[in-house]
N, C-alpha and C positions, 0 to 999 in steps of 0.2 A: 504493500500500500504506500509506504513512504517512498520507495523507489519510483513508483508510478507518478506520485506527486512531484518529486524532484525532476523526473524526466519531462513532465509537462511544463514545469517552471522554466527549465533551461532549453526547451525545444527550439526557441528562436534566438538563442545566444550563440554567436559564432565563436568557437573555442579558440581559434588562432587570435582573433582580435581581442578576446577577453583576456588571454594570457599576456599579450603585450600591454593591455590596459592595466592589468594588475601590477606588473613590474614598474610601469611608469608611475602609477599612483603611490606605490610603496617608496619608490625613489623620492617622489615629491615630499612625502611625509618626513623621511629622514633628513632631507636637505632643509625643510622648513623648520625642523626642531633646532638645527644648528643656526640657521639664518635668523630665527626669532630670539636668539640668546637663550636657548633651552627653555622656552616658554611652552610648557605642556598644555596650557589652556588654548593657545593658538593652534597647536597640533590637534587638540580635541575638536575645536571649531571646524578645522579643515576636514576632520573625519566625518563630522555631521554633513558638511557640504558634499563630501564624496558619496555618502549614503543617499542623500537626496538626488544627486546627479545620476547615480546608478539606477535609482527608481525610475527616473525619467527615461533612461536608456532602455530599461526593460519594457516600459510601456511602448516606446517607439518601436522596439524590435518586434512587438506583437501586433503592430498595426500593419496590415498588408499594404504593399506599394500602391495598389489601385485605390485603396482608401486614402492614402496620403495624397495621391494625385487629385482625388475628388475635393479635398479641402485646401489645396494649394492656393487657389484664387481667393477664397474667403479670408484666409490667414493673411495674404498679402494686402488685401484691401483694408482689413482691420489694422494691420501694422502701419499703413500709410495714414489712416485717420488718427491713430495714436500719435504719430510723429507731428501731424498738423496740430493736434491738441497740445503737444509739448511746446510748439512754437507760440501758441496762443495763451496757454495757461500754465506752462511748465514751471517747476521750481528752479531757482537759480542757486548754484553752489560753486564757490571758487571761480566765479566768472563765467561759468558754463550753464546753459539751460538744457539739461538732458533728462530730467526726471519728471514724472507725472504723479502728482499726489492724489491718491484715490480715497484718502481719509483713513482707511485702515492699514494702508501700506503704500509704498512708492514703487513705481515700476520704471524701467528704462526701455522704452519701445524700440530703440535702435538695436538692442540685443535680439529682440524678436525677429527683426529684419535679417539677421544673419542666417536664419533658416528659411524665412519666408521668401527671400530673394531667389536663391537657387531653385527652390520648389516652384515658384511662379514661372521662372523662365523655362525650367524643364517641362512644366505643364504646357506652356505656350508652344514650344517647339514640338512637343508630342502630338499636338493637334494638327500639325501641318502634314497633309497626306503625301505631299511630294517633297523634293529637296527644297529647303528654305530658300526663298528669293531675297533680294536686297531689301525689299520693303519689310520683310519679316524681321531682319536684323535691325532696321531702323526703329520699328515698333518696340522690339525687345530693348533696344538702347534707351528708349523713353521710359520703359518700365524700370530700368536701372537708374536713370538720371534723376527722377523725381525724389525717391527716398534718399539717395546719396546727397543731393543738393540740400535737403532738409537737415540731414545729419551734419553736413559741413557747416551749416549755419549755427549749430548749437554752441560752440564748435566742438567736433569730436573727430579729429583727423585719423586716429587709429582705427576706430570702428568703420568710418567711411572707406578707409583703405581696404579693410577686410571684406566689406560688402561689395565694393567695386571688383575686387579680385574674384569673389564667388560668382558674381554675375558674368564677368569676363570669361571665366572658365567654361560656363555653360555655352556662351556664344562661340567660343573656340571649338568646343567639342561638337557643337551643332553644325560646324562646317564653315565658319567664318573665313573668308578668303585671305590668303597671305598678303595679297596686294592691299587689301583694306587695313590689315594689321600694320604694314609698313607705312601706309598713308596716315594711319592714326598716330603712329610714333612721330612722324614728321610734323603733323599738325600740333601734337602736344608740345614738341620742341619749339615750334614757332609761336605758340601761345604762352610760353613761359613768362615773358614780361608781364602779360596781362594777369596770369595766375599769381605772379609774385606780388603785384599791386593789390590783389584781392585777399591775400593772406593776412592773418592777424600778426601783430608785432612779435608775439612769442613764437609763432610758427616760423617766421623769417629768421628769428634769432637761432632757432634750433638748427636750421640748415647752415647758417654761417658758422656755428660752433662745430658742426660736423667736419668742416675743412680745417679748423684750427681751434681745438678745445682750450688751448692756452690763452686765448683772447680773454677769457673770463674764468680762471681756474677755481675761484671761490663762489662763482655764481652759476651761470648757464652751462659752463663746461665741467662743473664739478662731478656730475654723475658719470660722464663718459671717462674722465681721467681716472677716477677711483676704480671704475669697473675694469678698465684696461690694465691698471696696476695689479688688480686681483687676479685677472686671467693670466697675465704674464708671470706672476709670482708662483702660480700653481705648478709650473714646469711640466715635466712629462707625466709624473704619477701623482702630483698634488701633495699638499701638506697633511692630509689625513682629516677624517671626519671630526668636526668640532675644533680643528686646529688652524683654521684660516684666520690670519691676523686682521685682514681688511674687514672681514665680517664681524669677528668677535670684538674688535675694538671700535665698531660702529662707524667705520669710514664709508661703507657702501650705503648709499641712500636707497630707499624702497627695496631693501634686500629680500623681503619676503614675497614681493609681487613682481614688478617689471624687471628688476635686476637680480633675481634669484639665480640666474645662470652664472653670474659673476661669482657668487658664493660657491656654486657647484664646481666651477672650473678651478677655483683656488684650492678647494679641498680634495678634488679627485683628478685634477690635472688633465693633460691632453688625452690620456688613456680613458679617463671617465667620460670626457667629451665625445670621444669616438664611439664608446659604447652607447651613450645616450642618443647620438646621431643614428647609430645602427638600429636602436629600438624605434625611433621615429620613422626611419626608412621602412621598417617592416610593417608598421601601421599604414603608411602611405601606399606601399606596394600591395598590401592585402586589399586596400580600398580600390585601387586601380584594377586589380584582378576581378573584384566583385563588379566593377563598372563594365569591364570587358565581357563578363558572362551574363550581364543583366538581360532579361527577356523582353524588356520594353524600352522604348526611347526615353520615357520618363525616368526609369530606373538607371539607365546608362548615364544620362546627363547629370542626374542628381548625385549619383555615387561618385562620378568623376569630379564634379565640382567640390563635393565635401572633402575628398581625398587631397585635391590640390590646394584647397583652402587651408587644410591642416598644415600642409607644407609651408604655405605663406605665413601662418601663425609662427611656426618655428623659425623660419628664415628671417622674418622681420625682427623678432625678439632677439635672436642671437646676433643679428647684424647691428642692431642699435646698441646692444651691450658691448660688443667688441669694437664699436666706433666706425663701422663702415656704412651705417645708415643713421639718419637723424632719429632722435628720441621721439617716439609717437605714442607711447603708452599702450603697447601690446604685450600681454602676459605670455610667459612660456607655457605652451599647452600641457595640461595635466600635471605641471610641476608647481607653477606659481600659486600662491594663496589667493582664494577668491571663490565666491559661490556662483555668481552669474556665469562667468566664463566656463567654470567647470560643468555646470548644468548644460550649457549650450554645446560644449564639446562632446559630452557623453550622449546627449540627445542626438547629435549628428552621427556618432558611432552606432547608436541604436538603429538609426535609419539604414545605415550600411548593413547591419545584421539582418534587418527586415528584408532588404532587397535580396540578400544572399539566401537566407533560410526559406523564405516563401518561394523562391525559385526552385529550390530542391523539392518542396512539397508539390508544386505544379508538375515537375518533371516525373515524379513517382506516381 
């Protein structure tokens, strides 16, 4: 009886993804304990976040892809209305208007769009009976532009970057022409002066600091300088768990969230970084395999976008911590402390599991 209940409970859980997820989450808890100054309450809070996130993952894994496809449009429309509500009635905190106060709780609608966007575009292209035409990509581009513009206005550069990436990956996998891609890159380069003038002062400052953090070593460049020192001091094998001086002496800012990779690198060195990269690569590879084997256009596009967006998460975070990208406030997936990002990542992995396990059921 117990074995039957257990089998039913895990029927839609992909064992390969779950194994990778387990090792990543355990790694995150170990690093968080060190990064937080051995604060067990912070680790406990992250444990609660993980339990909630895994619950969302399990629910998503048990929803069949065709049911996800059915609710894609309503979720997208709801997310856009919530973003508009944030613009009109949102709460302002630290100079940004990103939250919507519902009375009993606050929500950040831009987080909902991380899932709603690839689902919407995957649904749209799945409805095209023939090869997508130019007008289809233009319409899809408008679906992408509206929420990204609203999120940029909050302002939230990190989230807008991730949502843009998730939408772009769907367009690319749907067959976007290479000539259009090259033209888009050229157009983006030509519009840089205009985009620069539209940026907030702090966003321009981040890009300037990227090229020379020493311009403001105690201000805007402090995060990058201290993170680079931590990564470099870790050497080949690291200083050992709980022995990272930059972290333990409180030199690294935001060391439990956006800059936790610097703590990890200092304590586990290049070897640890390579192992973590290998773990992330396995998750991404498995996601791309699931996308390639998906039985529907919707499943293929959604799984591909989720997998490549996970890559973007990791690349952007590691890039900004190591000083090759500007600081944009993107957490290290499955490692950084935080509830919302953990829930959205596990929810995405649950969708991957749904696409994979329901495919097997149909095949049998």
